[in-house]
C-alpha positions, -999 to 999 in steps of 0.1 A, spaced: -663 -434 -616 -664 -425 -579 -637 -401 -566 -615 -421 -542 -618 -410 -506 -588 -391 -494 -569 -403 -464 -581 -389 -431 -553 -375 -410 -554 -369 -372 -536 -337 -362 -530 -331 -325 -535 -295 -314 -515 -277 -287 -522 -285 -251 -529 -248 -246 -560 -249 -268 -594 -260 -257 -595 -287 -284 -561 -298 -271 -575 -302 -236 -605 -319 -252 -583 -346 -269 -563 -353 -237 -595 -366 -222 -601 -392 -250 -580 -419 -234 -606 -422 -206 -635 -426 -230 -655 -459 -235 -644 -480 -264 -672 -469 -288 -661 -433 -283 -624 -440 -285 -630 -458 -318 -642 -425 -333 -606 -412 -333 -599 -434 -363 -623 -413 -384 -620 -379 -369 -600 -350 -383 -595 -324 -355 -586 -288 -361 -553 -276 -345 -571 -246 -330 -606 -240 -317 -624 -216 -339 -648 -190 -325 -684 -201 -323 -705 -185 -349 -742 -188 -355 -748 -225 -363 -762 -233 -398 -779 -261 -415 -762 -271 -448 -781 -282 -479 -774 -318 -471 -793 -315 -438 -764 -312 -415 -763 -290 -383 -730 -271 -385 -713 -250 -358 -676 -243 -362 -659 -277 -362 -690 -295 -350 -712 -314 -375 -743 -334 -367 -768 -351 -390 -791 -381 -391 -760 -404 -389 -745 -389 -358 -719 -364 -346 -684 -355 -360 -658 -329 -353 -639 -319 -385 -611 -297 -396 -621 -263 -410 -596 -270 -438 -618 -297 -453 -641 -269 -465 -670 -272 -490 -700 -293 -482 -701 -312 -449 -686 -346 -453 -705 -378 -443 -705 -384 -406 -692 -417 -391 -715 -427 -362 -700 -430 -328 -719 -463 -322 -731 -482 -353 -757 -500 -331 -775 -467 -323 -799 -452 -348 -830 -430 -342 -850 -455 -363 -842 -482 -337 -855 -462 -308 -892 -466 -297 -906 -437 -277 -922 -449 -244 -933 -416 -229 -923 -379 -224 -904 -375 -191 -896 -338 -193 -905 -306 -211 -887 -273 -217 -891 -241 -237 -872 -255 -267 -880 -292 -266 -886 -322 -244 -870 -354 -230 -884 -388 -239 -879 -422 -225 -870 -444 -254 -861 -481 -258 -838 -497 -282 -857 -522 -304 -830 -549 -304 -812 -547 -271 -841 -535 -249 -819 -509 -234 -835 -477 -222 -822 -442 -230 -833 -406 -224 -837 -388 -257 -834 -350 -254 -851 -335 -285 -843 -298 -291 -862 -279 -318 -839 -254 -336 -865 -228 -344 -848 -207 -317 -823 -178 -316 -787 -182 -327 -773 -178 -291 -793 -208 -279 -781 -228 -309 -746 -220 -299 -753 -232 -264 -766 -265 -279 -734 -269 -299 -714 -263 -268 -734 -288 -248 -727 -315 -275 -690 -309 -273 -689 -309 -235 -710 -341 -233 -686 -358 -257 -656 -348 -236 -670 -356 -201 -674 -394 -200 -673 -401 -162 -692 -424 -140 -705 -394 -120 -717 -376 -151 -748 -387 -171 -735 -407 -201 -737 -392 -236 -742 -419 -262 -749 -402 -295 -767 -373 -312 -786 -368 -345 -799 -339 -365 -832 -347 -383 -860 -325 -396 -848 -294 -378 -842 -310 -344 -812 -321 -325 -818 -354 -307 -793 -363 -280 -792 -399 -267 -783 -399 -230 -782 -424 -201 -816 -429 -186 -816 -422 -149 -848 -439 -137 -850 -421 -103 -855 -387 -118 -837 -358 -101 -831 -347 -66 -858 -321 -71 -883 -350 -79 -871 -370 -50 -875 -341 -25 -912 -337 -36 -918 -371 -19 -893 -374 9 -893 -336 18 -859 -339 35 -828 -362 32 -810 -374 64 -774 -366 70 -761 -401 64 -777 -403 30 -766 -368 21 -730 -377 29 -732 -406 4 -749 -383 -22 -722 -356 -17 -694 -381 -24 -707 -389 -58 -716 -353 -68 -682 -341 -56 -664 -367 -76 -683 -355 -106 -673 -319 -99 -637 -330 -95 -638 -345 -129 -653 -314 -144 -632 -288 -125 -598 -304 -123 -597 -329 -151 -617 -311 -178 -615 -275 -165 -653 -271 -170 -676 -249 -149 -711 -264 -149 -727 -230 -140 -763 -244 -135 -760 -268 -107 -794 -273 -90 -815 -302 -77 -831 -308 -111 -797 -312 -127 -786 -339 -103 -801 -373 -113 -804 -406 -94 -813 -442 -103 -823 -475 -87 -787 -486 -84 -779 -458 -60 -760 -438 -85 -760 -400 -84 -749 -381 -116 -745 -345 -128 -765 -336 -159 -774 -308 -183 -744 -289 -196 -765 -265 -216 -749 -234 -200 -716 -250 -190 -683 -232 -200 -650 -246 -209 -624 -226 -190 -600 -214 -217 -581 -187 -198 -552 -194 -175 -570 -177 -146 -600 -200 -151 -625 -171 -149 -657 -164 -169 -675 -132 -174 -708 -142 -191 -741 -144 -173 -761 -176 -178 -778 -202 -155 -805 -203 -129 -806 -172 -107 -816 -189 -74 -785 -210 -71 -760 -184 -84 -730 -175 -63 -727 -138 -53 -699 -131 -79 -721 -145 -106 -754 -130 -98 -738 -96 -96 -722 -101 -130 -686 -104 -119 -660 -128 -132 -662 -163 -117 -645 -197 -117 -652 -232 -106 -659 -220 -70 -692 -207 -82 -703 -243 -86 -693 -250 -50 -717 -223 -38 -745 -238 -58 -736 -273 -46 -738 -260 -10 -772 -245 -15 -785 -278 -31 -773 -299 -1 -787 -275 24 -820 -275 6 -820 -313 7 -813 -313 44 -839 -287 55 -866 -292 28 -866 -255 19 -846 -233 -4 -820 -215 18 -831 -180 9 -865 -166 17 -890 -164 -12 -886 -133 -33 -909 -118 -60 -882 -102 -80 -847 -108 -92 -834 -76 -75 -847 -88 -41 -829 -121 -46 -798 -102 -57 -798 -81 -25 -802 -112 -4 -773 -131 -21 -749 -102 -23 -757 -81 8 -771 -104 34 -751 -130 54 -748 -164 37 -773 -192 47 -761 -218 72 -773 -251 86 -792 -247 119 -768 -260 146 -797 -272 168 -809 -296 141 -776 -308 124 -743 -322 134 -713 -298 138 -696 -317 109 -726 -310 86 -728 -273 96 -690 -270 89 -694 -287 56 -721 -263 45 -701 -234 57 -672 -245 36 -693 -243 5 -715 -212 11 -690 -184 16 -696 -149 1 -659 -147 -9 -651 -174 -35 -616 -176 -22 -629 -188 12 -648 -218 -3 -632 -252 -4 -626 -269 -37 -644 -301 -46 -613 -321 -39 -609 -305 -4 -646 -311 4 -642 -348 -5 -618 -350 25 -641 -331 49 -649 -350 82 -687 -349 74 -683 -373 44 -665 -400 65 -685 -398 98 -712 -422 85 -689 -447 68 -696 -473 94 -733 -473 86 -727 -487 51 -754 -464 37 -773 -481 8 -785 -454 -15 -800 -480 -39 -825 -492 -13 -831 -456 -1 -839 -443 -35 -862 -473 -43 -881 -475 -10 -882 -438 1 -905 -428 -27 -883 -421 -56 -903 -417 -89 -886 -448 -104 -898 -461 -137 -923 -490 -135 -903 -512 -158 -886 -544 -146 -852 -535 -131 -837 -564 -151 -845 -545 -183 -828 -513 -171 
């Protein structure tokens, strides 16, 4: 006779804990994610991240995070024993129902595939990460899953589901058919101010969501992590090295991310907060405007370190750009983090409103200016 399933209780943690902050965000999630609350058991405190392990049942386990072939679940440490069955976040989504169309990106630990749902015809980006990697990288993957689950926002790439099968984590994400700003710049070379203003509004709203609502530092903002689509949407992606700000000062001391776009306080190994993302954002926008990375090419990390820490910060050439744009860039790229404006303050900067009368259409611009859009019928997307 089967043992009856014990009732699942939902315990709400303190607002001071990271999980507490995590749960406060759940009211803004889409229905299919809100529904998971009925089957989740959440720990009152966030346990420290230890080396993730695979249980005998084929489940990827990291602290309170469990992922297997059925999906993702966060459980109480008090449940103990073998990992319990995982309730899928969306019962319509299964790896078996996803047909691979093509590989659209590759990395050192896996790849990103364009996939299509067999029954709905909907396209997704499937990020497949092989776990034959060191424990610190596995912990980053677990962290990324938790952050993706907690950051549902129209200016952040949508996280649908994830699975653990045959030693690989497969993350189902929103498919952005325009690729990244890095892809776009390969074709257009530079982006005019009016379109940049429209792009900035969306990226800044995403940063406001991360910094002020979720208290998350992205820590790897760069052109390849800002994605676009044929609808004119611009979204922040890739939280592989993001950090939840757990201290009251909102500072971090670890060193991860892409060196080129790191703020002075980060590249020199000092503590940093959300303003480090603002420096990176400023470099990205200046690069989009000029067509070149703002610092001169360097052969070594130490030369780049000297440029970022010792030399004056880059600026927009006043002979080529409006005073408003130059001021906007200067508000982002300040050596002293305390002198940079927050994402919320930047959203009110005059540069972002000076082109409002033009009714800029990013959808048309991304489609006709050479964006590497998918060749599928837009109705299917």
